[in-house]
N, CA, C and O atoms as a GROMACS GRO file, in nm:
protein
  252
    1MET      N    1   2.234   3.078  -1.641
    1MET     CA    2   2.238   2.952  -1.571
    1MET      C    3   2.362   2.876  -1.616
    1MET      O    4   2.390   2.869  -1.736
    2SER      N    5   2.437   2.819  -1.522
    2SER     CA    6   2.558   2.747  -1.557
    2SER      C    7   2.529   2.600  -1.581
    2SER      O    8   2.435   2.543  -1.526
    3LYS      N    9   2.612   2.541  -1.664
    3LYS     CA   10   2.599   2.400  -1.695
    3LYS      C   11   2.657   2.320  -1.578
    3LYS      O   12   2.762   2.355  -1.526
    4SER      N   13   2.589   2.213  -1.537
    4SER     CA   14   2.639   2.134  -1.425
    4SER      C   15   2.770   2.065  -1.464
    4SER      O   16   2.791   2.028  -1.579
    5LYS      N   17   2.855   2.050  -1.366
    5LYS     CA   18   2.986   1.988  -1.390
    5LYS      C   19   2.997   1.862  -1.306
    5LYS      O   20   2.949   1.856  -1.193
    6ALA      N   21   3.060   1.761  -1.363
    6ALA     CA   22   3.082   1.637  -1.290
    6ALA      C   23   3.182   1.662  -1.177
    6ALA      O   24   3.278   1.737  -1.194
    7THR      N   25   3.160   1.600  -1.064
    7THR     CA   26   3.251   1.613  -0.952
    7THR      C   27   3.389   1.563  -0.990
    7THR      O   28   3.490   1.623  -0.954
    8VAL      N   29   3.393   1.454  -1.063
    8VAL     CA   30   3.518   1.397  -1.113
    8VAL      C   31   3.518   1.417  -1.265
    8VAL      O   32   3.441   1.352  -1.336
    9PRO      N   33   3.603   1.506  -1.315
    9PRO     CA   34   3.600   1.537  -1.459
    9PRO      C   35   3.612   1.414  -1.549
    9PRO      O   36   3.550   1.411  -1.656
   10GLN      N   37   3.688   1.314  -1.510
   10GLN     CA   38   3.703   1.194  -1.591
   10GLN      C   39   3.572   1.116  -1.600
   10GLN      O   40   3.555   1.035  -1.692
   11ALA      N   41   3.483   1.139  -1.509
   11ALA     CA   42   3.354   1.069  -1.509
   11ALA      C   43   3.270   1.110  -1.629
   11ALA      O   44   3.191   1.029  -1.678
   12ARG      N   45   3.284   1.232  -1.677
   12ARG     CA   46   3.206   1.281  -1.791
   12ARG      C   47   3.230   1.194  -1.914
   12ARG      O   48   3.135   1.153  -1.980
   13ASP      N   49   3.356   1.165  -1.945
   13ASP     CA   50   3.388   1.081  -2.061
   13ASP      C   51   3.333   0.940  -2.045
   13ASP      O   52   3.280   0.882  -2.139
   14ALA      N   53   3.347   0.885  -1.925
   14ALA     CA   54   3.298   0.749  -1.900
   14ALA      C   55   3.145   0.744  -1.912
   14ALA      O   56   3.092   0.649  -1.969
   15LEU      N   57   3.076   0.844  -1.861
   15LEU     CA   58   2.930   0.847  -1.870
   15LEU      C   59   2.884   0.866  -2.014
   15LEU      O   60   2.785   0.806  -2.055
   16ASP      N   61   2.955   0.949  -2.090
   16ASP     CA   62   2.920   0.966  -2.231
   16ASP      C   63   2.937   0.836  -2.308
   16ASP      O   64   2.853   0.801  -2.391
   17LYS      N   65   3.044   0.764  -2.281
   17LYS     CA   66   3.069   0.635  -2.347
   17LYS      C   67   2.960   0.535  -2.308
   17LYS      O   68   2.909   0.462  -2.393
   18PHE      N   69   2.924   0.533  -2.181
   18PHE     CA   70   2.821   0.444  -2.130
   18PHE      C   71   2.686   0.476  -2.195
   18PHE      O   72   2.610   0.386  -2.231
   19LYS      N   73   2.656   0.605  -2.208
   19LYS     CA   74   2.531   0.649  -2.269
   19LYS      C   75   2.524   0.606  -2.416
   19LYS      O   76   2.420   0.560  -2.462
   20MET      N   77   2.634   0.621  -2.489
   20MET     CA   78   2.637   0.582  -2.630
   20MET      C   79   2.618   0.431  -2.645
   20MET      O   80   2.549   0.384  -2.735
   21GLU      N   81   2.680   0.354  -2.555
   21GLU     CA   82   2.666   0.209  -2.556
   21GLU      C   83   2.521   0.169  -2.531
   21GLU      O   84   2.467   0.082  -2.600
   22ALA      N   85   2.459   0.231  -2.433
   22ALA     CA   86   2.318   0.202  -2.402
   22ALA      C   87   2.228   0.238  -2.519
   22ALA      O   88   2.134   0.165  -2.549
   23ALA      N   89   2.257   0.350  -2.584
   23ALA     CA   90   2.176   0.392  -2.700
   23ALA      C   91   2.186   0.290  -2.813
   23ALA      O   92   2.085   0.257  -2.875
   24ARG      N   93   2.306   0.241  -2.840
   24ARG     CA   94   2.323   0.138  -2.944
   24ARG      C   95   2.244   0.014  -2.910
   24ARG      O   96   2.182  -0.047  -2.998
   25GLU      N   97   2.245  -0.025  -2.783
   25GLU     CA   98   2.176  -0.147  -2.741
   25GLU      C   99   2.025  -0.139  -2.761
   25GLU      O  100   1.960  -0.240  -2.788
   26VAL      N  101   1.968  -0.020  -2.748
   26VAL     CA  102   1.823  -0.006  -2.764
   26VAL      C  103   1.786   0.049  -2.902
   26VAL      O  104   1.669   0.075  -2.930
   27GLY      N  105   1.887   0.066  -2.989
   27GLY     CA  106   1.861   0.108  -3.126
   27GLY      C  107   1.827   0.254  -3.146
   27GLY      O  108   1.755   0.290  -3.239
   28VAL      N  109   1.880   0.340  -3.059
   28VAL     CA  110   1.856   0.484  -3.070
   28VAL      C  111   1.980   0.548  -3.133
   28VAL      O  112   2.093   0.522  -3.089
   29ASN      N  113   1.960   0.630  -3.235
   29ASN     CA  114   2.069   0.697  -3.303
   29ASN      C  115   2.110   0.822  -3.224
   29ASN      O  116   2.064   0.932  -3.253
   30LEU      N  117   2.196   0.802  -3.126
   30LEU     CA  118   2.242   0.911  -3.041
   30LEU      C  119   2.373   0.964  -3.099
   30LEU      O  120   2.459   0.886  -3.140
   31LYS      N  121   2.387   1.095  -3.103
   31LYS     CA  122   2.509   1.154  -3.156
   31LYS      C  123   2.572   1.244  -3.049
   31LYS      O  124   2.505   1.285  -2.955
   32ASN      N  125   2.700   1.274  -3.065
   32ASN     CA  126   2.767   1.365  -2.973
   32ASN      C  127   2.706   1.503  -2.988
   32ASN      O  128   2.675   1.547  -3.098
   33GLY      N  129   2.690   1.571  -2.876
   33GLY     CA  130   2.633   1.705  -2.880
   33GLY      C  131   2.482   1.704  -2.862
   33GLY      O  132   2.428   1.624  -2.786
   34TYR      N  133   2.417   1.793  -2.932
   34TYR     CA  134   2.273   1.815  -2.918
   34TYR      C  135   2.192   1.699  -2.976
   34TYR      O  136   2.216   1.656  -3.089
   35ASN      N  137   2.097   1.649  -2.898
   35ASN     CA  138   2.009   1.541  -2.942
   35ASN      C  139   1.863   1.577  -2.921
   35ASN      O  140   1.782   1.492  -2.884
   36GLY      N  141   1.829   1.703  -2.944
   36GLY     CA  142   1.694   1.752  -2.923
   36GLY      C  143   1.592   1.694  -3.018
   36GLY      O  144   1.472   1.712  -2.999
   37ASP      N  145   1.638   1.626  -3.122
   37ASP     CA  146   1.546   1.566  -3.218
   37ASP      C  147   1.495   1.429  -3.172
   37ASP      O  148   1.410   1.370  -3.238
   38LEU      N  149   1.546   1.380  -3.059
   38LEU     CA  150   1.498   1.251  -3.007
   38LEU      C  151   1.360   1.268  -2.944
   38LEU      O  152   1.329   1.372  -2.886
   39SER      N  153   1.279   1.166  -2.958
   39SER     CA  154   1.150   1.168  -2.889
   39SER      C  155   1.172   1.138  -2.741
   39SER      O  156   1.277   1.088  -2.702
   40SER      N  157   1.072   1.169  -2.661
   40SER     CA  158   1.080   1.138  -2.518
   40SER      C  159   1.095   0.987  -2.498
   40SER      O  160   1.166   0.943  -2.408
   41LYS      N  161   1.028   0.910  -2.581
   41LYS     CA  162   1.036   0.765  -2.571
   41LYS      C  163   1.178   0.716  -2.597
   41LYS      O  164   1.229   0.630  -2.525
   42GLU      N  165   1.242   0.772  -2.700
   42GLU     CA  166   1.380   0.730  -2.731
   42GLU      C  167   1.476   0.770  -2.619
   42GLU      O  168   1.557   0.689  -2.575
   43ALA      N  169   1.466   0.894  -2.574
   43ALA     CA  170   1.553   0.941  -2.468
   43ALA      C  171   1.531   0.859  -2.340
   43ALA      O  172   1.627   0.824  -2.272
   44GLY      N  173   1.407   0.830  -2.310
   44GLY     CA  174   1.376   0.750  -2.191
   44GLY      C  175   1.428   0.608  -2.201
   44GLY      O  176   1.468   0.550  -2.101
   45SER      N  177   1.426   0.552  -2.322
   45SER     CA  178   1.475   0.416  -2.338
   45SER      C  179   1.625   0.409  -2.314
   45SER      O  180   1.676   0.309  -2.263
   46VAL      N  181   1.698   0.515  -2.352
   46VAL     CA  182   1.842   0.519  -2.328
   46VAL      C  183   1.868   0.526  -2.177
   46VAL      O  184   1.949   0.450  -2.124
   47GLY      N  185   1.799   0.618  -2.110
   47GLY     CA  186   1.815   0.630  -1.965
   47GLY      C  187   1.775   0.503  -1.893
   47GLY      O  188   1.841   0.461  -1.797
   48GLY      N  189   1.667   0.442  -1.937
   48GLY     CA  190   1.621   0.317  -1.875
   48GLY      C  191   1.722   0.205  -1.892
   48GLY      O  192   1.745   0.126  -1.800
   49GLN      N  193   1.783   0.198  -2.010
   49GLN     CA  194   1.885   0.096  -2.035
   49GLN      C  195   2.007   0.119  -1.947
   49GLN      O  196   2.067   0.024  -1.897
   50MET      N  197   2.043   0.246  -1.928
   50MET     CA  198   2.157   0.277  -1.841
   50MET      C  199   2.129   0.232  -1.698
   50MET      O  200   2.215   0.171  -1.633
   51VAL      N  201   2.009   0.262  -1.649
   51VAL     CA  202   1.973   0.222  -1.512
   51VAL      C  203   1.971   0.070  -1.501
   51VAL      O  204   2.021   0.014  -1.403
   52LYS      N  205   1.915   0.004  -1.599
   52LYS     CA  206   1.909  -0.143  -1.599
   52LYS      C  207   2.050  -0.203  -1.587
   52LYS      O  208   2.073  -0.295  -1.509
   53LYS      N  209   2.144  -0.149  -1.666
   53LYS     CA  210   2.280  -0.200  -1.664
   53LYS      C  211   2.350  -0.169  -1.532
   53LYS      O  212   2.431  -0.249  -1.484
   54MET      N  213   2.321  -0.052  -1.473
   54MET     CA  214   2.381  -0.018  -1.344
   54MET      C  215   2.330  -0.109  -1.234
   54MET      O  216   2.407  -0.152  -1.148
   55VAL      N  217   2.201  -0.140  -1.236
   55VAL     CA  218   2.144  -0.230  -1.136
   55VAL      C  219   2.204  -0.369  -1.152
   55VAL      O  220   2.240  -0.433  -1.053
   56GLU      N  221   2.214  -0.417  -1.276
   56GLU     CA  222   2.274  -0.548  -1.301
   56GLU      C  223   2.419  -0.552  -1.251
   56GLU      O  224   2.460  -0.651  -1.190
   57ALA      N  225   2.496  -0.447  -1.276
   57ALA     CA  226   2.635  -0.441  -1.231
   57ALA      C  227   2.642  -0.444  -1.078
   57ALA      O  228   2.726  -0.513  -1.020
   58TYR      N  229   2.553  -0.370  -1.014
   58TYR     CA  230   2.551  -0.368  -0.867
   58TYR      C  231   2.517  -0.506  -0.813
   58TYR      O  232   2.581  -0.554  -0.719
   59GLU      N  233   2.417  -0.569  -0.871
   59GLU     CA  234   2.375  -0.701  -0.824
   59GLU      C  235   2.484  -0.805  -0.846
   59GLU      O  236   2.492  -0.903  -0.771
   60ASN      N  237   2.569  -0.786  -0.946
   60ASN     CA  238   2.677  -0.879  -0.974
   60ASN      C  239   2.806  -0.840  -0.901
   60ASN      O  240   2.909  -0.905  -0.919
   61GLY      N  241   2.800  -0.735  -0.820
   61GLY     CA  242   2.916  -0.695  -0.740
   61GLY      C  243   3.019  -0.615  -0.816
   61GLY      O  244   3.131  -0.601  -0.768
   62ILE      N  245   2.986  -0.563  -0.934
   62ILE     CA  246   3.080  -0.482  -1.011
   62ILE      C  247   3.057  -0.337  -0.975
   62ILE      O  248   2.944  -0.288  -0.973
   63LYS      N  249   3.165  -0.269  -0.946
   63LYS     CA  250   3.151  -0.127  -0.905
   63LYS      C  251   3.227  -0.037  -0.997
   63LYS      O  252   3.227   0.084  -0.978
   0.00000   0.00000   0.00000
């Protein structure tokens, strides 16, 4: 099975930076690479924070 690739390669770095920022905001110790030691709750809180920030950006007209 192949690893999925971003349509825009530069988007990968931006998404990784965004994910790390969201993790810091919710107090999850996210590291580069494998994070299989995170609980489902921790991983979900990072994803939820990312979605929350994307919705806020959209509502404020930031793209």
